[in-house]
C-alpha positions as CSV (number, residue, x, y, z in Angstrom):
1,M,-25.7,-40.5,42.6
2,N,-22.4,-39.4,41.1
3,H,-24.3,-36.7,39.2
4,T,-25.7,-35.4,42.5
5,I,-22.3,-35.4,44.2
6,S,-21.0,-33.5,41.2
7,K,-23.7,-30.9,41.5
8,I,-23.0,-30.6,45.3
9,S,-19.3,-30.3,44.7
10,I,-19.8,-27.5,42.2
11,L,-22.1,-25.7,44.6
12,V,-19.5,-26.0,47.4
13,L,-16.7,-24.7,45.1
14,C,-18.8,-21.8,44.1
15,L,-19.5,-20.9,47.7
16,I,-15.8,-21.2,48.5
17,F,-14.9,-19.0,45.5
18,A,-17.6,-16.4,46.5
19,H,-16.2,-16.3,50.0
20,A,-12.7,-15.9,48.8
21,C,-13.8,-13.1,46.5
22,K,-15.6,-11.4,49.5
23,N,-12.5,-11.7,51.6
24,S,-10.4,-10.4,48.8
25,K,-12.7,-7.4,48.4
26,D,-12.8,-6.8,52.2
27,E,-9.0,-6.9,52.3
28,S,-8.9,-4.3,49.6
29,M,-10.6,-1.8,51.9
30,N,-7.3,-1.7,53.9
31,I,-5.1,-1.0,51.0
32,T,-3.6,2.5,50.9
33,P,-3.4,4.2,47.5
34,P,0.0,5.6,46.4
35,V,0.6,9.3,47.2
36,A,2.7,11.0,44.5
37,P,5.4,13.3,45.8
38,K,4.8,17.0,45.1
39,H,7.5,19.0,43.5
40,P,5.9,22.4,42.6
41,T,6.8,23.8,39.2
42,K,5.8,27.4,38.4
43,L,4.3,27.7,34.9
44,E,3.6,31.3,33.6
45,K,2.0,32.5,30.4
46,H,0.2,35.8,29.6
47,G,0.8,36.9,33.2
48,D,-1.1,33.9,34.5
49,V,0.7,31.7,37.0
50,R,0.0,28.0,37.4
51,I,1.7,25.8,40.0
52,D,2.0,22.2,38.8
53,D,2.9,19.9,41.7
54,Y,3.3,16.9,39.4
55,Y,5.1,18.4,36.4
56,W,8.2,16.3,37.3
57,M,6.4,13.2,36.0
58,N,7.2,14.0,32.3
59,N,10.5,12.0,32.3
60,R,10.0,8.4,31.5
61,E,13.7,7.7,32.3
62,D,13.3,9.0,35.9
63,Q,13.3,6.0,38.3
64,Q,11.0,8.0,40.6
65,V,8.4,8.2,37.8
66,L,8.7,4.5,37.0
67,D,8.4,3.7,40.7
68,Y,5.2,5.8,40.9
69,L,3.7,4.1,37.9
70,N,4.5,0.7,39.2
71,A,3.0,1.6,42.6
72,E,-0.2,2.6,40.9
73,N,-0.2,-0.6,38.9
74,E,0.3,-2.6,42.1
75,Y,-2.5,-0.7,43.9
76,Y,-4.8,-1.4,40.9
77,Q,-4.0,-5.1,40.9
78,K,-4.5,-5.5,44.7
79,M,-7.8,-3.5,44.6
80,T,-9.1,-5.6,41.8
81,A,-7.8,-9.0,42.9
82,H,-11.3,-10.1,43.7
83,T,-12.2,-9.7,40.0
84,A,-9.0,-11.3,38.6
85,A,-10.8,-14.6,37.9
86,F,-13.7,-12.7,36.4
87,Q,-11.4,-10.7,34.1
88,E,-10.0,-14.0,32.8
89,S,-13.5,-15.4,32.4
90,L,-14.5,-12.3,30.4
91,F,-11.4,-12.6,28.3
92,Q,-12.1,-16.2,27.4
93,E,-15.8,-15.4,26.8
94,M,-14.9,-12.6,24.3
95,K,-12.2,-14.6,22.7
96,A,-14.5,-17.6,22.2
97,R,-16.8,-15.4,20.0
98,I,-14.0,-14.7,17.6
99,K,-13.2,-17.2,14.8
100,E,-9.5,-17.8,15.4
101,D,-8.7,-19.5,12.1
102,D,-10.1,-16.6,10.0
103,S,-9.2,-15.0,6.7
104,S,-10.0,-11.9,4.8
105,V,-12.0,-11.7,1.6
106,P,-9.3,-12.0,-1.1
107,Y,-8.7,-9.0,-3.4
108,K,-6.9,-9.1,-6.8
109,L,-4.1,-6.7,-7.8
110,D,-1.8,-7.1,-10.8
111,G,-2.5,-10.8,-11.3
112,Y,-2.3,-11.8,-7.6
113,W,-5.0,-12.6,-5.0
114,Y,-4.0,-11.1,-1.7
115,I,-5.2,-12.7,1.6
116,T,-4.8,-11.9,5.2
117,R,-5.5,-14.8,7.6
118,Y,-5.2,-15.8,11.2
119,E,-4.4,-19.2,12.6
120,E,-5.8,-20.7,15.8
121,G,-4.0,-19.7,18.9
122,K,-1.9,-17.0,17.2
123,E,-2.0,-13.3,18.0
124,Y,-0.9,-11.8,14.7
125,P,-1.9,-11.9,11.0
126,I,-0.3,-13.9,8.2
127,Y,-0.1,-12.2,4.8
128,T,-0.2,-14.4,1.7
129,R,-1.0,-14.3,-2.0
130,K,-1.9,-16.6,-4.8
131,K,-1.1,-16.1,-8.5
132,E,-4.0,-15.7,-10.9
133,T,-6.5,-18.1,-9.2
134,L,-7.5,-18.8,-5.7
135,E,-6.8,-22.5,-6.4
136,A,-3.1,-21.7,-6.9
137,E,-0.4,-22.5,-4.3
138,E,-0.3,-20.0,-1.5
139,A,2.9,-17.9,-1.2
140,L,3.8,-16.5,2.2
141,L,4.6,-12.8,2.3
142,F,4.8,-12.1,6.0
143,D,4.1,-14.2,9.1
144,C,3.8,-11.6,11.8
145,N,3.8,-14.2,14.5
146,Q,7.3,-15.2,13.6
147,M,8.4,-11.6,13.2
148,A,6.9,-10.7,16.6
149,E,8.9,-13.3,18.5
150,G,11.1,-11.7,21.2
151,H,9.1,-8.5,21.2
152,E,6.5,-7.4,23.8
153,Y,4.9,-5.2,21.1
154,F,4.9,-5.7,17.4
155,N,3.1,-4.0,14.5
156,L,3.6,-4.3,10.8
157,R,2.1,-1.8,8.4
158,G,2.6,-0.2,4.9
159,I,3.1,-3.4,2.8
160,S,3.9,-2.0,-0.6
161,V,4.4,-4.4,-3.5
162,S,6.6,-3.3,-6.4
163,P,4.8,-2.9,-9.8
164,D,6.6,-6.0,-11.2
165,N,5.4,-8.1,-8.1
166,T,8.9,-9.1,-7.1
167,M,9.5,-7.0,-4.0
168,A,7.6,-5.7,-1.0
169,A,8.6,-2.8,1.2
170,F,7.2,-2.9,4.7
171,G,7.4,-1.1,8.1
172,T,7.7,-2.5,11.6
173,D,7.4,-1.0,15.0
174,T,8.5,-2.9,18.1
175,I,8.3,-0.1,20.6
176,S,4.8,1.3,20.1
177,R,6.0,4.9,19.4
178,R,4.7,4.7,15.8
179,Q,8.3,5.1,14.6
180,Y,8.6,2.4,11.9
181,N,11.7,0.8,10.3
182,I,11.2,0.2,6.6
183,Q,12.8,-2.8,5.0
184,I,12.5,-4.5,1.6
185,K,11.8,-8.2,1.0
186,N,12.6,-10.1,-2.2
187,L,9.4,-12.0,-2.8
188,Q,11.1,-14.5,-5.2
189,T,13.9,-15.5,-2.9
190,G,12.4,-14.6,0.5
191,E,15.5,-12.5,1.3
192,I,15.1,-9.4,3.4
193,Y,17.7,-6.8,2.2
194,P,20.0,-5.6,4.9
195,D,19.3,-1.9,4.6
196,I,17.0,-0.5,7.3
197,I,15.4,2.9,6.9
198,N,14.5,4.1,10.5
199,N,12.2,6.6,12.0
200,T,9.5,6.5,9.3
201,T,5.7,6.4,9.1
202,G,6.0,2.8,7.8
203,S,4.4,3.7,4.5
204,S,6.2,3.9,1.2
205,V,5.4,3.9,-2.5
206,W,7.3,2.5,-5.5
207,A,7.9,4.3,-8.7
208,N,7.1,2.4,-11.9
209,D,10.8,1.5,-12.4
210,N,10.6,-1.1,-9.7
211,K,13.7,0.2,-7.9
212,T,12.9,3.7,-6.6
213,L,11.0,4.0,-3.3
214,F,9.5,7.2,-1.8
215,Y,8.9,7.3,1.9
216,T,8.2,9.7,4.8
217,K,10.5,10.4,7.8
218,K,9.6,11.8,11.2
219,D,11.2,14.5,13.3
220,P,12.9,12.4,16.0
221,V,11.7,14.7,18.8
222,T,8.2,15.8,17.9
223,L,7.5,12.7,15.7
224,R,6.0,15.1,13.1
225,S,6.1,13.6,9.6
226,D,8.2,16.3,8.0
227,K,10.4,14.9,5.2
228,I,9.9,12.9,2.0
229,Y,13.0,10.9,0.9
230,K,13.8,8.8,-2.2
231,H,15.6,5.5,-1.8
232,V,17.1,3.6,-4.7
233,L,17.3,-0.2,-4.3
234,G,20.8,-1.4,-3.7
235,T,22.1,1.8,-2.3
236,P,22.7,2.6,1.4
237,S,19.8,4.4,3.1
238,E,22.3,7.0,4.3
239,E,22.5,8.1,0.6
240,D,18.8,8.6,0.3
241,V,17.8,11.9,-1.3
242,L,15.7,14.5,0.5
243,I,12.9,15.3,-2.0
244,F,10.7,17.6,0.1
245,E,10.7,19.1,3.6
246,E,7.6,20.5,5.2
247,T,9.0,23.4,7.2
248,D,5.7,24.7,8.6
249,D,5.5,22.8,11.9
250,T,1.7,22.9,11.9
251,Y,1.7,20.6,8.9
252,N,2.5,16.9,8.3
253,T,3.6,15.4,5.0
254,F,2.9,12.0,3.3
255,V,3.4,10.3,0.0
256,Y,1.2,7.9,-2.1
257,K,0.4,6.7,-5.6
258,T,-2.9,7.4,-7.4
259,K,-5.2,4.5,-8.1
260,S,-4.5,5.0,-11.8
261,R,-0.8,4.3,-11.0
262,K,0.2,7.3,-13.1
263,F,1.2,9.7,-10.4
264,I,3.2,9.8,-7.2
265,V,1.7,12.4,-4.9
266,I,3.2,14.3,-2.0
267,G,0.6,15.7,0.3
268,S,0.9,18.3,3.1
269,G,-1.9,18.8,5.6
270,S,-2.8,20.6,8.7
271,T,-6.2,20.4,10.4
272,L,-7.8,23.0,8.1
273,T,-5.5,23.2,5.0
274,T,-4.1,20.8,2.4
275,E,-1.7,20.9,-0.5
276,Y,-0.4,18.4,-3.1
277,Q,2.5,17.9,-5.5
278,I,2.5,15.4,-8.3
279,L,5.1,13.5,-10.3
280,N,4.7,11.0,-13.2
281,A,5.5,7.6,-11.7
282,D,7.4,6.7,-14.8
283,D,9.9,9.5,-14.1
284,P,11.1,9.1,-10.5
285,N,14.1,11.4,-11.1
286,G,11.8,14.2,-12.3
287,K,10.7,17.2,-10.3
288,F,7.4,17.3,-8.4
289,K,4.9,19.8,-9.7
290,M,2.7,21.8,-7.4
291,F,-0.9,20.7,-7.9
292,S,-2.5,23.8,-6.3
293,A,-0.7,25.8,-3.6
294,R,-2.0,25.8,0.0
295,D,-4.6,28.4,0.8
296,K,-5.4,28.8,4.5
297,G,-8.7,27.1,5.3
298,V,-9.0,25.3,2.0
299,E,-9.0,21.5,2.1
300,Y,-8.9,19.3,-1.0
301,S,-8.1,15.8,-2.0
302,I,-7.4,14.4,-5.5
303,S,-8.3,11.3,-7.5
304,H,-6.9,10.7,-11.0
305,Y,-8.8,9.1,-13.9
306,D,-8.6,9.3,-17.7
307,G,-6.6,12.5,-18.1
308,H,-8.4,14.4,-15.3
309,F,-8.2,14.9,-11.6
310,Y,-11.3,14.9,-9.5
311,V,-11.0,17.3,-6.5
312,L,-13.0,17.0,-3.3
313,T,-12.8,20.4,-1.7
314,N,-14.4,22.9,0.6
315,K,-13.2,25.9,-1.5
316,D,-15.4,29.0,-1.7
317,G,-17.5,28.1,1.4
318,A,-18.4,24.6,0.4
319,T,-18.7,23.6,4.1
320,N,-19.9,20.1,3.3
321,F,-17.6,19.8,0.3
322,K,-18.1,19.6,-3.4
323,L,-16.5,17.7,-6.3
324,M,-14.5,19.6,-8.9
325,V,-12.7,18.3,-12.1
326,T,-9.7,19.6,-13.9
327,D,-7.3,18.6,-16.7
328,E,-4.2,16.8,-15.5
329,E,-2.0,19.4,-17.1
330,N,-3.8,22.4,-15.6
331,T,-4.3,21.6,-11.9
332,T,-4.3,24.9,-10.1
333,S,-7.6,25.9,-8.4
334,D,-8.5,28.5,-10.9
335,N,-8.9,25.7,-13.5
336,W,-11.3,23.6,-11.3
337,K,-14.8,23.2,-12.7
338,E,-17.8,22.0,-10.7
339,F,-18.8,18.4,-11.1
340,I,-20.9,17.7,-8.0
341,P,-22.2,20.9,-6.3
342,H,-22.1,21.7,-2.6
343,R,-25.2,20.7,-0.7
344,E,-26.2,22.2,2.7
345,A,-27.7,19.0,4.0
346,V,-25.3,16.4,2.6
347,L,-21.7,15.9,3.6
348,L,-19.7,14.6,0.6
349,E,-17.0,12.3,2.1
350,D,-15.2,10.6,-0.8
351,I,-15.3,9.3,-4.3
352,E,-14.4,5.8,-5.6
353,I,-13.5,5.7,-9.3
354,F,-14.0,2.8,-11.8
355,K,-13.8,2.6,-15.6
356,D,-17.5,3.0,-16.3
357,Y,-18.8,4.2,-12.9
358,Y,-18.0,6.4,-10.0
359,V,-19.3,6.0,-6.4
360,L,-19.9,8.9,-4.0
361,T,-19.8,8.3,-0.3
362,E,-22.1,10.7,1.4
363,R,-23.6,11.4,4.9
364,E,-27.1,12.8,5.3
365,N,-28.8,13.3,8.6
366,G,-26.0,11.2,10.1
367,L,-26.5,8.2,7.9
368,N,-24.0,6.7,5.4
369,Q,-25.1,6.7,1.8
370,M,-23.4,5.4,-1.4
371,K,-24.5,6.9,-4.7
372,I,-23.5,5.0,-7.9
373,A,-23.4,6.8,-11.2
374,K,-22.2,6.1,-14.8
375,W,-19.7,8.5,-16.2
376,D,-21.9,9.0,-19.3
377,G,-24.8,10.1,-17.1
378,S,-27.2,7.4,-18.2
379,D,-27.8,6.0,-14.8
380,S,-27.4,6.9,-11.1
381,Y,-29.0,5.5,-7.9
382,Y,-28.4,5.0,-4.2
383,L,-27.8,1.7,-2.5
384,P,-30.8,1.0,-0.2
385,F,-30.2,0.8,3.5
386,D,-33.2,0.5,5.9
387,S,-31.8,0.8,9.5
388,E,-31.0,4.0,11.4
389,T,-28.1,2.4,13.3
390,Y,-25.8,1.0,10.6
391,V,-22.3,1.5,9.1
392,A,-21.6,1.2,5.3
393,G,-18.9,2.2,3.0
394,P,-16.5,1.1,0.2
395,S,-14.1,-1.7,1.1
396,T,-11.0,-2.6,-1.0
397,N,-11.5,-1.5,-4.6
398,L,-8.1,-1.4,-6.3
399,D,-9.3,-2.4,-9.8
400,F,-10.4,0.2,-12.3
401,D,-11.8,-2.1,-14.9
402,T,-14.6,-3.8,-13.0
403,K,-18.3,-3.5,-12.5
404,E,-18.1,-4.8,-9.0
405,L,-18.2,-2.4,-6.1
406,R,-17.0,-4.1,-2.9
407,Y,-18.4,-2.6,0.3
408,Y,-19.0,-3.4,3.9
409,Y,-22.2,-3.2,5.9
410,N,-23.2,-3.8,9.5
411,E,-25.8,-2.8,12.0
412,M,-25.3,-1.9,15.6
413,G,-27.0,-5.2,16.6
414,A,-25.9,-7.4,13.7
415,P,-22.4,-8.4,12.4
416,Y,-20.7,-7.0,9.4
417,A,-20.7,-8.3,5.9
418,I,-18.4,-7.8,2.9
419,I,-20.5,-7.5,-0.3
420,D,-19.7,-7.4,-4.0
421,F,-22.3,-5.3,-5.8
422,N,-22.6,-5.5,-9.6
423,M,-23.2,-1.9,-10.6
424,E,-24.6,-2.9,-14.0
425,T,-27.0,-5.7,-13.0
426,K,-27.6,-4.2,-9.5
427,T,-27.2,-7.5,-7.9
428,K,-25.2,-8.3,-4.8
429,T,-23.1,-11.2,-3.6
430,V,-22.4,-11.5,0.1
431,L,-18.7,-12.7,0.2
432,K,-18.3,-12.9,4.0
433,E,-20.4,-12.5,7.1
434,Q,-18.7,-12.1,10.5
435,E,-19.2,-15.2,12.5
436,V,-20.0,-14.8,16.2
437,L,-19.0,-18.1,17.7
438,G,-20.1,-19.7,21.0
439,G,-23.6,-20.7,19.9
440,K,-25.4,-18.0,22.0
441,F,-25.7,-15.1,19.6
442,N,-29.0,-14.4,17.9
443,K,-29.3,-10.9,16.4
444,D,-33.1,-11.1,16.9
445,N,-32.5,-10.8,20.7
446,Y,-31.2,-7.2,20.4
447,K,-32.9,-3.9,19.7
448,T,-31.3,-0.8,18.3
449,E,-32.6,2.8,18.4
450,R,-31.6,6.2,17.4
451,L,-32.8,9.0,19.8
452,W,-32.4,12.7,19.7
453,A,-31.5,14.6,22.9
454,T,-32.0,18.4,23.1
455,A,-28.9,20.2,24.0
456,R,-28.9,23.3,26.2
457,D,-28.6,25.5,23.2
458,G,-31.5,23.8,21.4
459,K,-29.5,21.6,19.1
460,K,-30.7,18.1,18.6
461,V,-27.9,15.6,19.4
462,P,-28.3,12.0,18.1
463,I,-27.7,8.9,20.2
464,S,-27.4,5.4,18.9
465,L,-28.4,2.6,21.3
466,V,-28.3,-1.1,21.4
467,Y,-29.6,-3.5,24.1
468,R,-31.2,-6.9,24.7
469,K,-34.9,-6.8,24.2
470,D,-35.5,-8.2,27.7
471,T,-33.6,-5.3,29.3
472,P,-35.8,-3.2,31.6
473,L,-36.3,0.4,30.4
474,D,-37.5,1.7,33.8
475,G,-34.3,3.5,35.0
476,T,-32.8,0.5,36.7
477,S,-30.6,-0.8,33.9
478,P,-26.9,0.0,33.7
479,L,-25.9,2.0,30.6
480,L,-22.5,2.7,29.1
481,Q,-22.3,5.9,27.2
482,Y,-19.4,6.3,24.7
483,G,-18.2,9.5,23.2
484,Y,-15.3,11.1,21.2
485,G,-16.2,14.3,19.5
486,S,-12.9,15.7,18.0
487,Y,-11.1,16.0,14.7
488,G,-14.3,15.5,12.8
489,A,-14.0,11.8,13.5
490,T,-17.4,10.1,13.5
491,I,-18.1,7.2,15.7
492,D,-20.6,5.3,13.7
493,P,-23.0,2.7,15.2
494,Y,-20.9,-0.3,14.5
495,F,-21.4,-3.9,15.7
496,S,-19.1,-5.4,18.3
497,S,-19.1,-9.0,19.4
498,V,-17.0,-8.0,22.4
499,R,-19.8,-5.6,23.5
500,L,-22.1,-8.6,23.9
501,S,-20.4,-9.3,27.2
502,L,-22.1,-6.1,28.5
503,L,-25.4,-6.4,26.7
504,D,-26.0,-10.0,27.8
505,R,-25.5,-8.9,31.4
506,G,-28.2,-6.3,31.1
507,F,-26.2,-3.2,30.0
508,I,-27.5,-0.7,27.4
509,Y,-24.8,0.6,25.2
510,A,-25.1,4.2,23.8
511,I,-22.9,6.2,21.4
512,A,-23.5,10.0,21.8
513,H,-22.8,11.7,18.4
514,V,-21.7,14.9,20.0
515,R,-20.4,18.0,18.2
516,G,-16.8,17.8,17.3
517,G,-17.5,14.8,15.1
518,E,-19.0,15.0,11.6
519,Y,-22.0,12.8,12.1
520,L,-24.3,15.6,11.1
521,G,-21.9,17.1,8.5
522,R,-19.0,19.5,8.6
523,P,-20.8,22.2,10.6
524,W,-21.3,19.7,13.4
525,Y,-17.5,19.4,13.6
526,D,-16.9,23.2,13.3
527,D,-19.3,23.8,16.2
528,G,-17.3,21.5,18.5
529,K,-13.7,22.7,18.2
530,L,-11.6,25.8,18.9
531,L,-13.7,28.4,20.8
532,H,-16.7,26.1,20.5
533,K,-15.1,23.1,22.1
534,K,-17.2,23.1,25.2
535,N,-20.2,22.1,23.1
536,T,-18.7,18.7,22.9
537,F,-18.8,18.3,26.7
538,T,-22.2,19.8,27.3
539,D,-23.7,17.7,24.4
540,F,-22.4,14.6,26.2
541,I,-23.8,15.7,29.5
542,D,-27.1,16.7,28.0
543,C,-27.3,13.2,26.3
544,S,-26.7,11.6,29.7
545,Q,-29.5,13.7,31.3
546,F,-31.8,12.8,28.5
547,L,-31.2,9.1,28.9
548,I,-31.8,9.4,32.6
549,D,-35.0,11.5,32.0
550,Q,-36.3,8.9,29.5
551,K,-35.7,6.1,32.1
552,Y,-33.1,4.2,30.1
553,T,-30.9,4.5,33.2
554,S,-30.2,6.5,36.3
555,P,-27.2,8.3,37.8
556,E,-26.6,5.2,40.0
557,H,-26.3,3.0,36.9
558,L,-24.8,5.4,34.3
559,Y,-21.3,4.9,33.1
560,A,-19.2,7.0,30.6
561,M,-16.3,6.0,28.4
562,G,-13.9,7.6,26.0
563,G,-10.3,7.4,24.9
564,S,-7.6,9.9,23.8
565,A,-9.5,13.0,22.9
566,G,-12.5,11.1,24.2
567,G,-10.6,10.8,27.4
568,L,-10.4,14.6,27.4
569,L,-14.2,14.5,27.1
570,M,-14.4,12.2,30.1
571,G,-12.2,14.5,32.2
572,A,-14.2,17.6,31.3
573,V,-17.5,15.8,31.9
574,I,-16.6,14.7,35.4
575,N,-15.5,18.2,36.3
576,M,-18.7,19.7,35.1
577,A,-21.3,17.1,36.1
578,P,-19.8,14.3,38.2
579,E,-23.1,13.6,39.9
580,L,-24.5,12.0,36.7
581,Y,-22.2,9.0,36.6
582,N,-21.4,6.1,38.8
583,G,-18.3,5.2,37.0
584,V,-16.0,6.5,34.1
585,I,-13.5,4.8,31.9
586,A,-10.8,7.1,30.5
587,G,-8.4,5.5,28.1
588,V,-5.1,7.2,27.3
589,P,-6.8,10.5,28.1
590,F,-5.7,13.9,26.8
591,V,-6.3,15.8,30.0
592,D,-3.4,18.2,30.5
593,V,-4.4,20.3,27.5
594,I,-3.0,23.7,28.3
595,T,0.5,22.5,29.3
596,T,0.7,20.1,26.3
597,M,-0.5,22.7,23.8
598,L,2.2,25.1,25.1
599,D,5.0,22.6,24.6
600,D,5.8,22.4,20.9
601,T,8.4,19.7,21.5
602,I,5.7,17.2,22.2
603,P,4.4,15.1,19.3
604,L,1.3,16.4,17.6
605,T,1.2,19.7,19.4
606,T,1.8,22.2,16.6
607,G,-0.3,20.3,14.1
608,E,-3.3,20.7,16.3
609,Y,-3.5,24.4,16.8
610,D,-6.4,24.4,14.3
611,E,-8.2,21.9,16.4
612,W,-7.8,23.2,20.0
613,G,-6.4,26.7,19.4
614,N,-2.9,28.0,20.0
615,P,-2.5,29.0,23.7
616,N,0.3,31.3,22.8
617,N,-2.7,33.5,21.9
618,K,-4.3,34.7,25.2
619,E,-7.9,34.2,24.0
620,Y,-7.2,30.5,23.3
621,Y,-5.1,30.2,26.4
622,D,-8.0,31.4,28.6
623,Y,-10.5,29.2,26.8
624,I,-8.5,26.0,26.9
625,K,-7.6,26.6,30.6
626,S,-11.3,27.0,31.4
627,Y,-12.0,23.3,30.4
628,S,-8.6,21.5,30.6
629,P,-9.4,18.6,33.0
630,Y,-6.1,18.7,34.9
631,D,-6.4,22.4,35.6
632,N,-10.0,22.2,36.8
633,V,-9.8,19.4,39.3
634,E,-11.6,20.5,42.5
635,A,-12.3,19.4,46.0
636,K,-15.5,17.5,45.4
637,T,-17.0,14.1,44.8
638,Y,-16.0,12.4,41.6
639,P,-17.3,9.1,40.1
640,N,-15.5,5.8,40.3
641,L,-12.7,6.1,37.8
642,Y,-10.5,3.7,35.7
643,V,-7.7,5.4,33.8
644,S,-5.4,3.6,31.4
645,T,-2.2,4.7,29.6
646,G,0.9,3.3,27.9
647,L,4.4,4.2,28.9
648,H,5.5,4.6,25.2
649,D,2.4,6.5,24.0
650,S,3.5,9.0,21.3
651,Q,0.1,10.7,21.0
652,V,-1.0,11.3,24.6
653,Q,2.1,11.1,26.8
654,Y,1.7,8.8,29.8
655,W,2.4,11.7,32.2
656,E,-1.0,13.4,31.4
657,P,-3.1,10.6,32.9
658,A,-0.5,10.0,35.6
659,K,-0.5,13.6,36.8
660,W,-4.3,13.8,36.5
661,V,-4.8,10.7,38.8
662,A,-2.3,12.1,41.3
663,K,-4.1,15.4,41.5
664,L,-7.5,13.7,41.7
665,R,-6.2,11.6,44.6
666,E,-5.2,14.8,46.4
667,Y,-8.4,16.8,45.8
668,K,-11.3,14.4,45.6
669,T,-13.5,14.3,48.7
670,D,-15.1,10.8,48.2
671,D,-14.0,7.2,48.8
672,H,-14.8,6.1,45.3
673,L,-12.4,3.9,43.3
674,L,-9.6,5.6,41.4
675,F,-7.3,3.5,39.3
676,L,-4.3,4.2,37.1
677,D,-3.3,1.2,35.0
678,T,-0.2,1.7,32.9
679,N,0.9,-0.7,30.2
680,M,4.7,-0.5,30.6
681,D,5.3,-2.2,27.2
682,A,2.8,-0.4,24.9
683,G,1.7,3.0,23.5
684,H,-1.4,4.7,22.4
685,G,-3.1,1.7,20.8
686,G,-2.4,-0.6,23.7
687,A,-1.4,-4.2,23.3
688,S,-0.6,-5.3,19.8
689,G,-1.9,-8.9,19.6
690,R,-5.5,-9.4,18.6
691,F,-6.3,-11.4,21.8
692,E,-4.0,-9.4,24.1
693,A,-6.0,-6.3,23.4
694,L,-9.1,-8.2,24.6
695,K,-7.5,-8.5,28.1
696,E,-7.5,-4.7,28.3
697,T,-11.2,-4.6,27.4
698,A,-11.9,-7.3,30.0
699,K,-10.3,-5.0,32.6
700,E,-12.6,-2.1,31.6
701,Y,-15.7,-4.2,31.5
702,A,-14.9,-5.9,34.8
703,F,-14.5,-2.5,36.4
704,I,-18.1,-1.4,35.6
705,L,-19.6,-4.8,36.0
706,D,-18.1,-5.1,39.5
707,L,-19.6,-1.7,40.4
708,E,-23.0,-3.0,39.2
709,G,-22.6,-6.2,41.2
710,R,-22.7,-8.2,37.9
711,A,-19.1,-9.5,37.9
712,H,-20.1,-13.0,37.2
């Protein structure tokens, strides 16, 4: 009897909750969206005049700006009040799949095992180490949970342990502008030295004398990494010596130490060109020597081993890169000799060096490959992978003198594993498999596919898909299509336990490997940037049309998602083909392209001329203007749209999405949803805690699930 009453009570509560949600949703129909004030600003270039009514938003100190952002946040919260409980339910569901008391696979360096672990209920990692054996007592390096106390945002990066294991330099950011303060901790006493080096990248490297530290400073306005300094332990940071300044504002600079520990390397790089200088790490007061001077359009990277440098480069038309070798005393490019030739069909991505073996990371036909070879040429082979929707690559391999290659592997429908592979015996040991908690996950319930859509110019564009096997493929299923397509960044078909919240509610998830990424090699990237950038957008649209034609979904159930440069993709796509999508999620979207690329005081602008083009040149100005989402908003029907940003974003300034939403509100002719959700405490990466970030994902998922009537 009690059991029956309980069931009836639950039913009544559910009906009450459903009624409340309906009332809440009905009430939202009467909520008026914010209307941003218009203050026209005349922008003129190459004789072309643009009137920007919302240019005034680019001042985060202006109270009117903050009021507008807060008004948009309030509007979003009121309009989605009926999904608030569902968002919390989604968050708890996603969180429940994650093992809270988790730890990384330990790796050994200089006699210590290093471990990163999480404790139940805590947002941030704890860094520890054990001397010689894993049975030794654990020594605490950094507890980020304690360090984050009192901060809305916290990020620690660049832990650099001195060669004698007694000190660690580290960088912290509590604003989310990616401007890190470097400090030094004594690992024997636990003391953190009082000196603070501010406005850095957070990364640093020790010379072999255990007292000299090299680090990178940023320009305080543009945030370009432009200067390398040398700090000597025990001296004020104000006395640090400037070692190198990168004066070309299209380049960034950085510093690191080779795996061999013999050299400290200063690198300079733009989108298309790189250059390195080297210094013996035993001689921190010496002078850096030019490795090989920059040559416009020539990219190279260097690895040191046994008196030689191995140079990965695109020199002399090696579009997909080749591997060269040169003596460490004669490093200029005229001394480079071919070690691995260029191949038209294989992108050579990296080399991992060991005492007896080297490992090449390659990509052929979009798929990761790892080739293992002995230095003496007596043996070489590829690790076997069977799937077409997987991700694999070297993991942490800091030890030269080992026969164990550590690598990671996962499939789009199955969790990742960390594996040690004995390169001599060709046997593998699975060290860790990602646990998906909650008791409901079974990888056999899901299917993955790789499809090929035909683009309008005849190119075949790959699409990676995952869905539950019981999902209908008759055009009625909702599908979320993700894309990026810039900087040569490849979005591989990775596994996500968070994504299960969509798949288990009947969604198909697709990654469109559009041009602008390097999924099909370097030419795939080259054909999606500069004056070919529109290929990125049309590829994505053509993939959408293909998925509709093949009955995976329909325009009533198709959703698109992208962030940052992928947010630019979203903005361009909804200007070009809004009728294909029911809803779009644009995270920190780069949508005001022409104005941003004309402002060289904004972070990242000058360093990206080789990606987008320099609009000070009229040809690039006209081309960028023809696709820039903000400049191409029109009076027409747009999909339902959820836009997110961070007030302190240093990569895509908050005012780009804010202006875009304001202009869309003014022009769009539909009554579809349009939300701007601004995190007033975070930047480009969103919330810093591992679980806080899930709340942002829950908002995104709730948005499209609600549109589908599946917000339960």
